[in-house]
C-alpha atoms as one frame of an Amber mdcrd trajectory, in Angstrom:
protein
 159.086  91.973 147.605 159.678  89.410 151.025 157.042  90.848 152.564 157.145
  89.136 155.995 160.412  90.825 156.528 158.256  94.066 156.292 155.297  93.216
 158.520 157.636  92.455 161.112 159.200  95.871 160.974 157.282  97.886 163.827
 155.131 101.027 163.023 156.734 104.848 162.631 154.195 107.117 164.759 154.704
 111.051 162.877 155.266 113.091 165.605 153.065 116.246 166.435 149.656 113.609
 164.805 146.780 115.034 167.059 143.314 114.122 167.618 141.172 115.640 164.037
 141.144 113.360 161.828 144.351 114.076 159.389 145.874 111.433 157.553 149.793
 111.199 158.831 152.403 109.295 157.748 155.429 107.839 159.031 158.663 107.173
 157.238 161.526 104.944 157.238 164.096 102.641 155.286 164.491  98.977 156.092
 167.246  97.722 153.633 165.752  98.970 149.498 162.199  99.303 151.281 160.824
 102.544 151.637 158.291 102.116 154.528 155.080 104.776 154.782 152.814 103.512
 157.555 149.317 106.238 157.227 148.001 106.859 160.874 144.040 108.603 161.078
 143.028 109.122 164.950 146.041 108.517 166.900 145.529 104.426 164.982 147.985
 103.069 162.453 146.045 102.587 159.392 148.026 100.331 156.768 151.230 100.869
 155.321 152.130 101.126 151.840 156.128 100.088 150.804 157.970 101.069 147.572
 161.216  99.157 146.242 163.638 101.471 145.816 165.290  99.446 143.159 162.487
  97.293 141.042 159.792 100.366 141.756 157.370  97.075 142.557 154.611  98.736
 145.336 152.483  97.346 147.917 149.997  98.119 150.465 149.729  96.032 154.114
 146.698  96.272 155.595 146.982  95.533 159.548 143.368  94.562 160.009 143.009
  91.488 157.988 147.097  90.864 158.067 146.214  90.985 154.080 148.456  92.233
 151.087 147.241  94.341 148.074 148.636  95.309 144.722 147.526  98.994 145.465
 148.898 102.749 144.178 149.727 105.137 147.035 146.739 107.290 145.624 144.115
 104.532 146.120 146.073 103.234 149.570 146.403 106.707 151.686 144.154 108.559
 150.326 141.213 106.935 148.129 140.303 107.281 144.392 138.712 110.957 144.000
 141.750 112.529 146.236 145.093 113.118 144.893 148.054 112.644 146.944 150.179
 115.384 148.046 151.296 116.813 151.608 148.475 119.186 152.299 146.616 115.625
 152.885 149.146 113.522 154.024 150.558 115.240 156.789 154.788 114.356 157.496
 157.359 115.407 160.892 160.220 117.770 158.591 163.128 114.761 159.423 159.867
 111.749 158.304 160.706 114.155 154.729 163.481 114.330 154.614 164.448 110.788
 154.936 161.010 110.351 151.659 162.753 113.321 149.737 166.726 111.342 150.164
 165.280 107.618 149.016 163.890 109.705 146.549 166.529 111.749 144.960 164.612
 114.894 144.926 166.489 117.744 145.669 164.630 120.205 145.355 163.087 121.973
 148.634 159.094 122.253 146.996 158.256 118.892 145.787 155.666 117.089 146.398
 157.057 113.690 147.897 153.673 112.099 146.891 153.718 113.690 143.781 157.063
 112.055 142.887 155.641 108.602 144.190 152.862 108.686 142.759 154.987 109.780
 138.930 157.466 106.528 140.106 153.915 104.209 140.043 152.406 105.256 137.135
 156.254 104.904 135.250 156.197 101.139 137.427 152.757  99.640 136.147 152.887
 101.393 132.366 156.410  99.828 131.939 155.224  96.478 133.477 151.869  96.502
 131.190 155.116  97.318 128.196 156.594  93.895 129.760 153.134  91.988 129.667
 152.054  92.643 126.489 155.574  92.281 125.079 155.915  88.604 126.747 152.147
  88.067 125.284 153.442  89.103 122.193 156.236  86.499 122.476 154.151  83.739
 123.139 151.892  83.941 120.441 154.501  85.084 117.800 156.558  81.715 119.537
 152.910  79.827 118.803 152.751  80.649 115.678 155.975  80.580 113.674 155.693
  76.769 115.019 153.151  76.489 113.074 154.610  74.742 109.563 154.249  76.195
 105.636 151.536  74.987 102.911 152.852  72.055 100.827 153.314  71.942  97.242
 151.174  69.447  97.697 148.360  72.006  98.976 149.182  73.872  96.542 148.617
  71.096  94.001 145.110  70.181  95.214 143.221  73.326  95.732 143.770  74.845
  92.223 142.331  71.742  90.839 139.011  72.342  93.253 139.068  75.868  92.323
 140.003  75.398  88.235 140.654  72.174  87.278 142.189  71.805  84.176 140.840
  75.804  82.814 143.243  76.952  80.924 143.217  80.260  78.628 144.434  81.427
  75.279 144.654  86.068  75.968 144.362  87.816  72.719 147.835  90.002  72.814
 148.303  91.484  69.749 144.679  92.252  67.719 146.600  93.782  64.623 149.316
  90.411  63.997 146.287  87.976  66.048 148.425  86.678  68.231 147.218  84.322
  71.303 149.194  83.554  74.568 148.715  79.977  76.501 148.446  80.571  79.710
 149.109  76.932  80.036 152.636  76.954  78.107 153.284  79.980  78.364 153.764
  80.035  74.786 152.261  82.285  71.742 150.777  81.722  68.738 149.756  83.365
  65.356 145.557  82.584  63.757 147.049  80.552  61.197 149.094  78.202  63.433
 145.543  77.429  65.732 144.021  76.352  61.730 141.226  77.548  63.250 139.106
  81.367  63.749 139.092  81.305  67.284 135.386  82.572  68.528 135.341  84.462
  71.338 134.369  81.719  74.665 135.061  79.377  72.503 137.903  76.000  73.206
 140.457  75.420  70.985 144.024  73.306  71.240 146.976  75.415  71.462 149.020
  74.460  68.752 152.405  74.343  70.828 151.388  72.194  73.693 147.618  70.177
  73.124 146.631  71.391  75.239 142.434  72.154  75.852 142.433  76.021  75.607
 139.435  78.867  75.908 139.918  81.869  74.481 139.566  85.368  76.112 139.146
  88.475  73.691 138.264  91.231  75.992 140.115  90.198  79.145 144.440  90.856
  79.829 143.289  88.100  82.371 141.162  85.927  84.398 140.852  84.736  88.454
 138.317  82.590  90.496 138.240  82.592  94.189 137.447  80.259  96.322 138.007
  79.211 100.846 140.736  76.322 102.177 140.522  74.884 105.446 143.487  73.001
 106.751 143.442  70.654 110.461 146.110  68.959 110.874 148.250  67.982 114.635
 150.784  70.882 115.703 152.127  69.640 119.112 150.812  67.400 121.868 149.145
  70.252 122.921 147.246  71.466 120.305 145.878  70.806 116.273 145.373  73.908
 114.565 142.503  74.573 111.978 143.628  77.129 109.263 141.157  79.300 107.187
 143.297  80.143 103.698 140.946  82.780 100.946 142.446  80.807  97.656 143.339
  82.641  94.203 143.992  80.919  90.666 144.430  83.406  88.227 145.903  83.354
  84.731 147.797  85.909  82.969 151.524  84.203  81.582 151.318  81.454  83.428
 148.431  79.568  85.896 148.663  80.391  89.101 148.085  79.387  92.759 148.228
  82.225  95.639 146.696  80.999  99.039 146.397  83.641 102.285 146.266  82.753
 105.497 143.568  84.764 107.535 142.709  82.631 110.511 143.437  80.102 112.859
 141.971  78.201 115.301 143.950  76.233 118.018 142.290  72.656 118.985 143.321
  71.944 122.341 143.546  69.004 123.476 143.131  67.227 126.792 142.505  69.160
 129.568 145.286  71.593 129.866 143.135  75.017 129.434 140.106  76.196 130.325
 138.805  76.447 126.664 138.231  73.851 123.708 140.090  76.246 121.066 141.719
  79.911 120.215 141.265  81.795 117.633 144.650  83.854 116.016 143.359  86.298
 113.847 145.882  87.595 111.121 146.823  91.686 111.312 149.548  93.961 110.820
 152.264  91.407 109.359 151.362  89.141 111.969 149.008  87.332 114.676 147.023
  88.176 117.826 144.243  86.322 119.174 142.660  89.381 121.350 141.324  91.075
 118.307 139.832  91.306 114.721 140.378  94.225 113.283 139.394  92.485 109.744
 135.950  91.092 111.175 137.870  88.029 109.529 135.580  84.761 109.590 135.087
  81.640 108.065 133.244  80.995 105.688 131.973  78.455 103.073 135.002  76.198
 101.401 136.686  73.224 100.928 139.154  70.553 103.270 141.659  69.587 102.679
 142.305  65.984 102.924 144.899  65.220 104.498 146.064  64.983 108.636 142.384
  66.033 109.395 142.118  62.966 112.066 145.444  63.992 113.607 144.674  66.929
 113.582 141.120  66.456 115.763 142.273  63.505 117.616 142.268  64.724 121.335
 140.288  67.472 121.158 136.530  68.416 122.056 136.014  67.434 118.131 137.671
  64.313 117.696 134.315  63.020 116.955 134.333  64.939 113.579 137.667  63.206
 112.736 135.802  60.581 110.350 132.631  62.603 108.979 135.852  65.808 108.061
 137.854  62.906 106.545 135.063  61.273 103.901 133.673  65.133 103.922 137.524
  66.563 101.777 138.198  63.609 100.558 134.212  63.971  98.035 135.547  67.254
  97.884 132.627  68.917  99.853 132.223  72.755 100.909 130.666  73.445 103.426
 131.424  75.737 106.763 134.039  73.726 108.776 134.587  75.554 111.636 130.634
  76.602 111.794 130.564  72.077 111.384 132.936  71.914 114.723 131.212  74.659
 117.349 128.605  71.398 118.035 130.219  67.946 119.358 127.025  66.419 119.432
 127.050  62.881 118.550 123.936  62.745 117.127 124.410  66.070 115.179 127.787
  64.566 113.998 125.766  61.576 113.163 122.770  63.523 110.815 125.803  65.188
 109.213 127.575  61.113 108.168 124.452  60.645 106.605 123.618  63.477 104.956
 127.776  62.944 103.376 127.199  59.371 102.453 124.477  60.072 101.014 125.298
  62.614  98.831 122.938  65.221 100.329 126.280  67.565  99.192 124.253  71.150
  98.881 122.331  70.429 101.744 124.978  69.711 103.770 126.836  72.730 102.788
 124.031  75.009 103.788 123.255  73.048 107.043 126.691  73.973 108.183 125.513
  77.829 107.345 122.987  77.317 110.733 125.549  75.925 113.498 125.517  78.852
 115.898 128.784  79.107 117.652 126.741  79.626 120.882 123.773  77.156 120.643
 124.851  74.571 118.709 122.046  73.501 115.492 119.491  74.195 117.384 116.488
  72.197 117.415 114.406  74.524 115.368 115.478  73.795 111.399 114.802  72.278
 109.065 115.947  68.699 109.873 116.277  66.417 112.851 119.246  65.817 114.726
 118.390  63.161 117.137 116.288  61.075 114.168 117.328  57.629 114.327 116.923
  57.238 110.684 117.052  59.208 107.173 113.564  59.299 107.233 112.889  60.716
 111.011 116.108  63.220 110.258 114.546  64.696 107.194 110.825  64.282 108.171
 110.622  63.002 104.954 108.375  59.669 105.165 108.121  59.317 101.406 111.855
  57.404  99.878 110.273  58.592  96.714 110.833  62.295  97.966 114.665  61.539
  99.783 116.070  59.993  96.655 114.864  63.100  94.520 116.172  65.535  97.017
 119.372  63.587  96.053 119.171  63.793  92.779 118.040  67.123  92.051 120.909
  67.917  95.175 118.940  69.809  96.444 119.232  72.268  99.588 117.148  73.164
 102.928 114.437  75.203 100.314 113.822  71.671  98.341 113.476  69.717 101.577
 110.998  71.998 102.915 108.975  72.655  99.868 108.881  68.610  99.989 108.053
  68.754 103.669 105.206  70.841 102.771 104.024  69.170  99.793 104.071  65.312
 102.767 102.009  67.375 105.531  99.909  68.361 102.595  99.763  65.194 100.720
 100.621  67.193  97.324 102.711  66.904  95.023 105.582  69.425  93.275 106.638
  69.469  90.312 110.876  69.983  88.765 109.987  73.293  87.756 108.245  74.321
  90.110 110.112  73.887  92.934 113.348  75.166  91.050 111.364  78.439  89.708
 110.997  79.233  93.648 114.098  78.582  94.353 115.620  80.989  91.749 113.822
  83.510  92.583 115.225  82.372  96.501 111.311  82.560  97.343 111.336  80.215
 100.656 108.850  77.589 101.484 108.036  79.407 104.617 107.520  82.453 102.546
 104.693  80.972 100.983 103.257  79.386 103.949 103.487  83.081 105.888 101.611
  84.280 102.705  98.341  85.520 102.061  99.001  84.363  98.287  98.527  80.830
  99.889  95.286  80.761 100.268  94.032  81.107  97.692  96.826  80.336  95.119
  98.542  77.263  95.167 103.058  76.399  94.227 102.052  75.863  90.547  99.842
  78.042  90.228 101.700  81.136  92.439 104.319  80.487  89.655 102.892  80.805
  86.561 100.491  83.608  87.372 103.856  85.578  89.050 105.256  85.437  85.939
 102.515  86.412  83.324 103.146  89.130  85.837 106.044  90.172  85.102 105.679
  89.698  81.141 102.358  91.480  81.488 102.844  94.016  83.460 106.088  94.833
  83.784 107.445  94.070  80.247 109.904  91.290  82.958 111.940  94.489  83.944
 111.248  93.208  87.544 111.790  90.023  89.207 109.766  87.599  91.189 109.642
  88.267  94.654 109.377  91.953  93.731 106.369  91.049  92.019 105.635  88.185
  94.695 106.142  91.420  97.133 103.623  92.905  94.969 100.713  90.902  94.908
 101.138  90.464  98.505 101.155  94.060  99.677  97.399  93.785  97.215  96.171
  90.967  99.421  97.243  93.054 102.171  95.012  96.083 101.286  92.068  94.092
  99.915  91.885  92.631 103.116  91.401  95.365 105.341  89.255  97.112 103.264
  87.242  94.136 103.266  87.488  93.393  99.748  85.671  88.923  99.381  89.432
  87.303  98.527  86.983  84.452  97.265  86.062  85.876  94.712  89.139  85.318
  91.909  88.392  88.551  90.388  89.418  90.384  93.425  92.545  87.234  94.874
  93.606  86.641  90.739  93.181  90.662  89.118  94.439  90.683  85.194  96.333
  92.909  85.639  98.273  93.599  89.311 100.041  96.880  88.411  97.472  98.731
  87.297  94.723  97.047  90.027  97.061  97.476  93.037  98.269 101.395  92.409
  93.868 101.361  92.092  94.090 100.131  95.706  97.207 101.968  97.236  94.350
 105.382  96.249  91.923 103.653  98.179  93.449 102.067 101.199  95.384 106.011
 100.847  91.754 107.652 100.974  90.276 104.956 103.664  93.508 105.460 106.206
  93.220 109.680 105.725  89.357 108.175 106.668  90.160 106.603 109.554  92.808
 109.438 110.841  90.437 112.299 110.383  87.934 109.911 112.776  90.498 109.333
 114.985  91.128 113.156 115.371  87.352 114.551 115.447  86.495 112.312 118.339
  89.345 113.382 119.903  89.309 117.042 119.219  85.436 116.776 120.863  86.918
 115.763 123.753  88.988 118.745 123.954  86.214 120.846 122.593  84.284 119.999
 125.290  87.168 120.703 128.479  87.228 123.529 126.964  83.634 125.375 126.343
  83.337 123.978 129.859  85.959 126.045 131.163  85.436 129.170 128.944  81.565
 129.298 128.450  79.219 131.041 126.179  81.955 130.803 122.753  79.071 129.680
 120.478  77.710 133.132 120.974  80.523 134.619 120.341  81.691 133.528 116.741
  77.941 133.705 115.803  77.978 137.033 116.939  81.976 138.204 114.361  80.326
 135.434 111.357  78.597 138.455 109.803  81.306 141.556 109.913  84.514 138.601
 109.161  83.456 136.305 107.266  85.034 136.663 103.415  84.833 135.573  99.463
  87.221 137.082  97.191  87.564 135.005  93.521  90.223 132.646  94.818  90.434
 132.753  98.736  87.945 133.014 100.903  87.398 133.139 104.946  85.567 131.557
 107.328  84.402 131.610 111.084  84.146 128.488 112.927  80.996 127.661 114.588
  82.272 126.335 118.146  85.223 125.814 120.063  84.993 121.619 118.249  85.376
 123.189 114.835  88.618 124.735 116.235  90.666 122.112 117.874  90.141 119.726
 114.475  91.621 122.388 112.355  95.034 122.851 114.993  94.642 118.885 114.425
  94.141 118.776 111.042  97.146 121.695 109.734  99.259 120.575 113.153 100.019
 123.463 114.775  98.727 124.731 118.286  96.015 126.391 117.229  93.228 124.507
 119.110  95.244 122.482 121.583  96.688 126.199 123.845  94.131 127.541 125.856
  94.784 131.548 125.722  93.360 131.645 121.634  90.087 130.568 124.098  90.752
 132.466 126.817  91.103 135.225 123.479  88.206 134.855 122.400  86.356 135.163
 125.356  87.773 138.369 126.293  86.937 140.082 123.087  91.231 140.157 122.458
  91.331 138.165 119.170  89.382 135.687 117.364  90.777 132.861 115.093  89.081
 132.281 110.651  89.493 130.018 108.626  91.668 130.735 104.948  90.282 128.876
 102.036  90.893 128.287  98.826  87.582 128.988  97.220  87.805 125.969  94.803
  88.190 123.778  97.660  86.493 124.926 100.990  85.963 122.075 103.164  89.934
 121.361 102.678  91.658 123.084 106.524  94.494 125.806 104.757  95.690 128.457
 106.827  94.270 129.855 110.501  94.679 133.029 110.869  94.067 134.787 114.702
  92.808 138.681 114.502  92.652 141.361 115.888  88.794 143.275 116.498  89.789
 145.947 114.266  91.682 143.861 111.313  94.584 143.200 112.291  96.317 139.852
 112.133  98.560 138.958 114.390  99.332 135.171 113.233  98.916 133.354 109.965
  99.217 129.888 109.831  99.755 127.131 107.135 100.487 123.043 108.101 103.055
 122.886 110.384 103.300 126.125 111.444 104.688 127.108 108.074 102.733 129.611
 105.352 103.039 128.503 101.695 102.376 131.151  99.093 101.477 133.932 101.788
 102.610 136.348  98.962  99.490 135.507  96.994  97.519 135.254  99.808  98.780
 138.816 101.361  96.485 140.764  99.337  93.323 139.412  99.335  93.831 139.891
 103.249  94.262 143.212 102.971  91.723 143.525 101.109  89.470 141.461 103.748
  90.534 144.041 106.881  89.478 146.664 104.702  86.395 145.065 104.396  86.222
 144.588 108.348  87.469 148.639 109.273  83.872 149.228 107.293  81.490 146.386
 108.964  82.366 147.672 112.860  80.396 149.051 115.066  81.729 151.430 119.005
  81.691 148.283 120.290  83.909 146.396 117.901  86.431 150.157 118.202  86.747
 149.279 121.799  87.201 145.912 122.061  90.387 146.543 118.768  91.643 149.477
 121.505  92.073 147.612 123.955  93.026 144.313 122.668  96.058 146.605 120.808
  96.800 147.739 124.064  97.184 143.759 124.670  98.998 142.749 122.408 102.046
 145.885 122.825 102.365 144.127 126.327 102.573 140.607 124.979 105.492 141.791
 122.688 107.079 143.510 125.955 107.078 140.271 127.807 108.798 138.853 125.061
 111.150 141.801 125.169 112.247 141.647 128.444 112.808 137.414 128.540 114.808
 137.831 125.406 112.563 135.226 123.677 113.826 136.159 119.937 112.351 133.475
 117.969 108.545 133.715 118.716 109.205 137.641 118.386 111.268 137.247 115.546
 107.900 135.324 113.891 105.119 137.422 115.875 106.320 140.990 113.625 106.737
 138.555 110.817 103.443 137.515 110.740 101.779 141.260 112.267  99.351 142.894
 109.700  98.320 145.834 111.046  95.358 148.027 108.812  96.572 150.436 106.111
């Protein structure tokens, strides 16, 4: 679009323009450009231009002498108003000009809808072309990556499988075996021995040592591989493969490439690297639908220095080459994420010091955003191996190397160094096998009463005696911690060996669980009692005289049967506490207290005869014995059909005890009940209405 040329075209003033603030548009053609000038309050606001050959469009703002790529809607209206001829007024001749330019040949067509449609199509095709160009660049770059050579296959096959070959039992009746080393078949007689499952024999055909497999028809092992090599003058490349070595007819190796990382050389890109992920038979750098991640892997030793040269990661060249030549596994991509000299030097210490497992686990501790960080077990800024490992005893460092210890062992040795204590290899091996870290031990209550060795023996003894070895060590350790935690909260003396080292952990733990549950229940009750007392005091202050009313109805309403009994609360406090215990609204809703003072209804407690102090049901009853509501825990109604016969007996007993005043109260209460139900009907509150009608038990 020739913008300078378009700016020189004078703006078209539309006919009929007035001062009412309406948008008016003047249109003209200038070569291949359709020019729309927007006027408002007789002022020229902007110019929207469309190239009729390519569909390209743009907007010129004369006040700022600036161009934007706004579409028609945003330029001449706004993002909330759709463009149309009712919004953008045009003179007849201007409309005909625009219709002609657009090729619109039906009178009713809205020219602005047509323009908006054309602009949408232009942007859609533009996005498609842009995406196609992007994917073409990605494909061209990916196609430039060379195929993996035979040397790589041979190298990783040797690392993953070594000389391992199998003899599969192909025909059980004839005793025929198949050798994956040579691909030949032989009989048991030809082998000269009776092969044992998973035993080793010599193949009579090729004389290779092979492992006998009588059950499975094939075998496979999986691992991972990273390749680093140069790609072109602008990039090195890091490639991640999943590797499968399989044995069936012969031993085969399959490499599946999952991630490629372009390592940018020099300063031509604002990024140090760029990841591409395998997907849908191709590659893309914008998405990772398979959630592919770099993992622990081997590193192929050829091409590493060339691939890293000139990149931000070239400091790793010598260290990676050494690690690859030693066949060390690590998360190499995470290691690259921290290219600080101090961290590279620390990794070199570990690699050349033959701390293979420690370096492998350390590589997994590197964050892509934060690097190795300063909250890990080692100090990258240490000037020697002692400062790096925070270990000042050379024998411990040698021990770590000899036992190929990882981070957990290092932390245990650091702890022993700090505490000035010894820790045996069997203890370290047990904690390693049990996956109980030094940090787990230091934070535990067990560490305050048992040494690591004592803890090991105690856990193993409990596994055997209390759990018949059906639970693993971490599970028993957690149970022990749970036991100590409860004992501490219950105020037990944790310095007493009888407390902190129970002979039967499982039994003592289960006993303490019950004690602790009762303790929590008591705490909750005390809390509820305090809250209930506060609420009751507020209600009694607002509704005075409640205790006198409740004391007056007590002889009339209390009743005991064979299995159940009815009691009358002494005050609002007991009612509030009952509502909290059963988790329903009685006790925290003022209408019940108001009804008591008005003698409309009373609150009574239904209890099981053998559990008179335990809340079971709350009953709202009218002076004449009609039951309005009966609610148990959480408004549920357990065993209600079993209870109803007792409630019928109780209603009859109430009727016998009523006086003249009670009959008057009963009459008024029935009227108020019907008024309440009618109000619910008018409000169409069917849910509450149905619940009340289900509860209602009138005196028979």
